[in-house]
C-alpha positions as CSV (number, residue, x, y, z in Angstrom):
1,M,17.5,7.9,-4.9
2,E,17.7,4.8,-2.9
3,L,16.7,1.2,-3.9
4,I,15.6,-1.1,-1.2
5,F,15.2,-4.8,-2.2
6,L,12.2,-6.4,-0.4
7,G,12.4,-9.7,-2.4
8,T,15.2,-11.2,-4.5
9,S,14.1,-14.8,-5.1
10,A,13.0,-16.3,-8.5
11,G,9.7,-18.2,-8.7
12,V,9.2,-19.1,-5.0
13,P,10.3,-17.7,-1.7
14,T,13.1,-19.3,0.4
15,R,14.0,-19.0,4.0
16,S,16.3,-16.2,3.2
17,R,14.7,-14.5,0.2
18,N,11.2,-13.5,-0.6
19,V,9.9,-13.2,-4.1
20,T,10.4,-10.0,-6.2
21,A,9.7,-6.5,-4.9
22,I,11.9,-3.4,-5.0
23,L,11.2,-0.1,-3.4
24,L,12.5,3.1,-4.9
25,D,12.8,6.1,-2.4
26,L,13.1,9.1,-4.6
27,Q,14.4,11.3,-1.8
28,H,13.4,14.4,-3.6
29,P,13.7,17.5,-1.5
30,T,10.2,18.8,-2.4
31,R,8.1,16.2,-4.1
32,G,9.1,13.1,-2.0
33,G,7.9,9.9,-3.6
34,L,8.0,6.2,-2.8
35,W,7.5,3.8,-5.6
36,L,7.3,0.0,-5.6
37,F,8.4,-2.2,-8.6
38,D,6.7,-5.6,-8.5
39,C,4.8,-7.0,-5.7
40,G,5.3,-10.7,-5.1
41,E,3.7,-12.7,-2.3
42,G,4.5,-11.4,1.1
43,T,5.7,-8.0,0.0
44,Q,3.6,-6.2,2.7
45,H,5.2,-8.3,5.3
46,Q,8.6,-7.4,4.0
47,L,7.6,-3.7,4.1
48,L,6.8,-4.1,7.9
49,R,10.4,-5.1,8.4
50,T,11.6,-1.7,7.0
51,T,11.1,1.9,8.2
52,Y,8.7,2.5,5.2
53,H,5.0,2.6,5.5
54,P,2.6,1.3,2.8
55,G,0.6,4.4,3.0
56,K,3.5,6.4,1.7
57,L,3.5,4.4,-1.6
58,D,2.1,6.5,-4.4
59,K,2.9,4.4,-7.4
60,I,3.3,0.7,-8.1
61,F,4.9,-0.6,-11.2
62,I,4.3,-4.2,-12.2
63,T,6.7,-5.7,-14.9
64,H,4.5,-8.8,-15.7
65,L,1.6,-10.8,-14.4
66,H,3.5,-13.9,-13.2
67,G,2.6,-14.7,-9.6
68,D,6.0,-14.1,-8.1
69,H,5.8,-10.5,-9.2
70,L,2.2,-9.9,-8.5
71,F,0.5,-12.1,-5.9
72,G,1.3,-9.7,-3.0
73,L,-0.7,-6.9,-4.6
74,P,-4.2,-7.5,-3.4
75,G,-3.3,-7.9,0.2
76,L,-1.1,-4.7,0.1
77,L,-4.1,-2.7,-1.5
78,C,-6.5,-3.9,1.1
79,S,-4.2,-3.3,4.1
80,R,-3.5,0.1,2.9
81,S,-7.2,0.8,2.9
82,M,-7.9,-0.8,6.3
83,A,-5.3,1.5,7.8
84,G,-7.5,4.4,6.7
85,N,-4.9,5.9,4.4
86,P,-6.5,8.5,2.1
87,N,-3.5,9.1,-0.2
88,P,-4.1,8.3,-3.9
89,L,-2.2,5.4,-5.5
90,T,-1.5,4.7,-9.2
91,I,-0.6,1.2,-10.5
92,Y,1.2,0.7,-13.8
93,G,1.4,-2.7,-15.5
94,P,0.8,-4.7,-18.7
95,A,-2.5,-5.5,-20.2
96,G,-4.6,-7.5,-17.8
97,I,-3.5,-5.7,-14.6
98,R,-6.7,-3.7,-14.4
99,E,-8.7,-7.0,-14.7
100,F,-6.5,-8.7,-12.0
101,V,-7.1,-5.8,-9.5
102,D,-10.8,-5.5,-10.2
103,T,-11.4,-9.2,-10.0
104,T,-9.4,-10.0,-6.8
105,L,-11.1,-7.1,-5.0
106,R,-14.6,-8.1,-6.3
107,L,-14.4,-11.7,-5.6
108,S,-12.9,-11.3,-2.1
109,G,-15.5,-8.6,-1.2
110,S,-12.8,-6.0,-0.8
111,W,-12.4,-2.4,-1.7
112,T,-10.2,0.6,-1.4
113,D,-11.1,3.8,0.5
114,Y,-8.5,5.8,-1.4
115,P,-8.4,7.0,-5.0
116,L,-7.0,4.0,-7.0
117,E,-5.9,4.5,-10.7
118,V,-4.7,1.5,-12.8
119,V,-2.8,2.3,-16.0
120,E,-2.2,-0.4,-18.7
121,I,1.2,0.3,-20.3
122,A,2.7,-0.1,-23.7
123,E,6.2,0.7,-25.1
124,G,7.3,4.3,-24.8
125,W,7.0,7.0,-22.2
126,V,4.4,6.2,-19.6
127,Y,5.0,8.9,-16.9
128,D,6.4,12.4,-16.7
129,D,5.9,14.8,-13.8
130,G,8.6,17.3,-14.7
131,F,10.9,15.9,-12.0
132,Y,11.0,12.3,-13.3
133,K,10.1,10.4,-16.4
134,I,9.7,6.8,-17.0
135,A,9.9,4.8,-20.3
136,V,9.1,1.1,-20.8
137,Q,10.5,-1.4,-23.3
138,P,9.0,-4.9,-24.0
139,L,11.3,-7.8,-22.9
140,N,11.7,-11.5,-23.9
141,H,9.6,-13.6,-21.6
142,P,6.7,-16.1,-22.2
143,V,4.1,-13.5,-21.0
144,E,3.9,-9.8,-21.8
145,C,6.7,-8.3,-19.7
146,Y,8.4,-4.8,-19.5
147,G,11.4,-3.1,-18.1
148,Y,11.3,0.4,-16.7
149,R,13.9,3.2,-17.3
150,I,13.6,6.0,-14.7
151,E,15.2,9.3,-15.6
152,E,15.5,12.2,-13.2
153,Y,15.5,15.6,-14.8
154,D,18.6,17.6,-14.5
155,K,18.7,19.8,-11.3
156,P,19.5,23.5,-11.5
157,G,23.0,24.7,-10.8
158,T,24.0,26.2,-7.5
159,L,23.6,30.0,-7.1
160,N,26.8,31.9,-6.5
161,A,25.6,34.1,-3.6
162,A,29.0,35.4,-2.8
163,A,29.4,36.7,-6.4
164,L,26.0,38.3,-6.4
165,M,26.7,40.2,-3.1
166,A,30.1,41.3,-4.4
167,D,28.1,42.8,-7.3
168,G,25.9,44.7,-5.0
169,V,22.9,42.4,-4.9
170,K,21.5,42.0,-1.4
171,P,20.2,38.6,-0.1
172,G,16.4,38.4,-0.2
173,P,13.4,37.3,-2.2
174,L,15.2,38.1,-5.5
175,F,17.7,35.3,-4.8
176,Q,14.8,32.7,-5.3
177,R,14.1,34.1,-8.8
178,L,17.7,34.2,-9.6
179,K,18.1,30.6,-8.5
180,L,15.6,29.8,-11.3
181,G,17.7,31.6,-13.8
182,D,15.4,34.5,-14.1
183,T,16.4,38.1,-15.0
184,V,15.5,40.5,-12.3
185,T,15.6,44.4,-12.1
186,L,17.3,45.9,-9.1
187,E,16.2,49.2,-7.3
188,D,19.0,51.0,-9.1
189,G,17.7,49.9,-12.4
190,R,20.3,47.3,-13.2
191,R,19.2,44.1,-14.7
192,V,20.8,40.9,-13.5
193,N,20.5,37.5,-15.3
194,G,20.4,34.7,-12.7
195,R,21.9,32.4,-15.3
196,D,25.2,34.3,-15.1
197,Y,25.5,33.4,-11.5
198,L,24.6,29.7,-11.7
199,S,26.9,26.7,-11.9
200,A,26.3,24.1,-14.6
201,P,23.1,22.0,-14.1
202,Q,23.6,18.7,-12.1
203,P,22.8,15.8,-14.3
204,G,19.8,13.8,-13.2
205,K,20.2,10.1,-12.2
206,K,19.2,7.3,-14.5
207,L,18.0,3.8,-13.4
208,A,16.8,0.7,-15.3
209,I,14.8,-2.0,-13.5
210,F,14.2,-5.1,-15.6
211,G,11.4,-7.6,-15.4
212,D,12.1,-11.3,-16.2
213,T,13.8,-11.6,-19.7
214,A,16.1,-13.6,-21.9
215,P,18.5,-11.4,-23.9
216,C,16.7,-9.2,-26.4
217,P,17.6,-6.1,-28.5
218,S,15.3,-3.7,-26.5
219,A,17.3,-4.4,-23.3
220,L,20.2,-2.4,-24.6
221,H,18.1,0.5,-25.5
222,L,16.5,0.4,-21.9
223,A,19.8,0.2,-20.1
224,R,22.2,2.4,-22.1
225,G,24.1,4.8,-20.0
226,V,22.1,4.4,-16.7
227,D,23.8,4.9,-13.3
228,V,22.4,1.6,-11.9
229,M,20.9,-1.4,-13.7
230,V,18.8,-3.9,-11.9
231,H,18.7,-7.2,-13.9
232,E,17.8,-10.7,-13.3
233,A,20.4,-13.5,-13.2
234,T,18.2,-16.5,-12.5
235,L,20.8,-19.2,-13.4
236,E,24.6,-19.7,-13.6
237,T,26.3,-19.5,-17.1
238,A,26.5,-23.4,-17.3
239,M,22.7,-23.4,-17.3
240,E,22.3,-20.5,-19.8
241,E,20.3,-22.5,-22.4
242,K,17.8,-23.7,-19.8
243,A,17.5,-20.0,-18.5
244,N,16.9,-18.7,-22.0
245,G,14.3,-21.4,-22.9
246,R,12.2,-20.2,-19.9
247,G,12.6,-16.4,-20.7
248,H,15.4,-15.8,-18.2
249,S,19.0,-14.7,-18.3
250,S,22.3,-16.2,-16.9
251,T,24.8,-14.4,-14.9
252,R,27.1,-13.9,-18.0
253,Q,24.3,-12.4,-20.0
254,A,23.4,-9.9,-17.4
255,A,27.1,-8.9,-17.1
256,Q,27.4,-8.7,-20.9
257,L,24.4,-6.4,-21.2
258,A,25.9,-4.1,-18.4
259,R,29.2,-3.8,-20.2
260,A,27.6,-3.2,-23.7
261,A,25.2,-0.6,-22.2
262,D,28.0,1.2,-20.3
263,V,26.1,1.3,-17.1
264,G,27.6,2.6,-13.9
265,K,26.7,-0.3,-11.7
266,L,24.9,-3.7,-12.1
267,I,22.7,-5.2,-9.3
268,V,21.6,-8.8,-10.2
269,T,18.6,-10.3,-8.5
270,H,15.8,-12.9,-9.1
271,V,18.0,-15.8,-8.0
272,S,16.9,-19.3,-8.4
273,S,16.0,-21.1,-5.2
274,R,18.5,-23.8,-6.1
275,Y,21.4,-21.5,-4.9
276,D,22.5,-21.3,-1.2
277,A,24.8,-18.6,0.2
278,R,27.9,-20.3,-1.4
279,G,26.1,-20.7,-4.7
280,C,25.2,-17.0,-4.7
281,E,28.8,-16.1,-4.3
282,S,29.6,-18.1,-7.3
283,L,26.9,-16.3,-9.3
284,L,28.4,-12.9,-8.3
285,A,31.9,-14.1,-9.2
286,E,30.7,-15.0,-12.7
287,C,29.2,-11.6,-13.2
288,R,32.3,-9.9,-11.9
289,E,34.5,-11.7,-14.5
290,L,32.9,-9.6,-17.2
291,F,31.7,-6.6,-15.2
292,S,33.4,-5.6,-11.9
293,E,30.9,-3.0,-10.7
294,C,28.4,-5.7,-9.8
295,E,26.5,-6.7,-6.6
296,L,24.1,-9.5,-6.0
297,A,21.0,-8.3,-4.2
298,E,19.9,-9.7,-0.9
299,D,16.6,-8.9,0.9
300,F,16.6,-5.6,2.6
301,A,19.9,-4.5,0.8
302,Q,19.9,-0.8,0.0
303,V,21.7,0.7,-3.0
304,S,22.2,4.4,-3.6
305,V,21.6,5.6,-7.1
């Protein structure tokens, strides 16, 4: 999986940062998949500056209905339709997301020429296709807001073809069944169990993407043990009280959560427009004081999960 940050600013865009949007390229060998988390103003323009096409999007996940996470959605939906793309799209978001989509399209005389499904979410598992599953947890913000936990199913182990051939099993169609762990019968009557020739399953990747939040108990549940956690760090530690009062987190609090949840890597984003490049360096330094495996996202940064 690959994360591509399309927008990393909090509240309003700046000259160097657009408002929140994150692409997730699943890079799955058979199912593919391109997902978008939040869609702030100007997201479709940010997409044009990448190698990704809006028509490839098959799911959009909205954390909450504040404008800096949402106002780019109607334009993206319409442009996708005007391009003649027939691929279906599903939007997930909190209560009100369906009304927002319906109202903006209706009042602007717009429509979509592709199948569009809007799913209003609540705490728990919201998606499972046998390859990936997604759970959501409510966060601590002035409006209904969620974080998403994406879990990839474990991948089957590698088939030891050399051992099979040494045991007299010829390469061919049976290998495909053995890769699935099936038991097959050979021409000579022997029964071969594919699981005896498979390495241990490869653990699937785990990722947590947070919406805006002040510290809350559900955050630890959402993030525990993930390979990568994407979390806001709107303000510096010295402004922690102000951040929390507005439903946001400080750098220190993001790092504390990463450490408590035993995550592999922390990516902080949603940076206040008050910080220039030097200020962002200070924010990152504060995070790394508590959690060294940390990066501060910039627009168009890519992170492998």
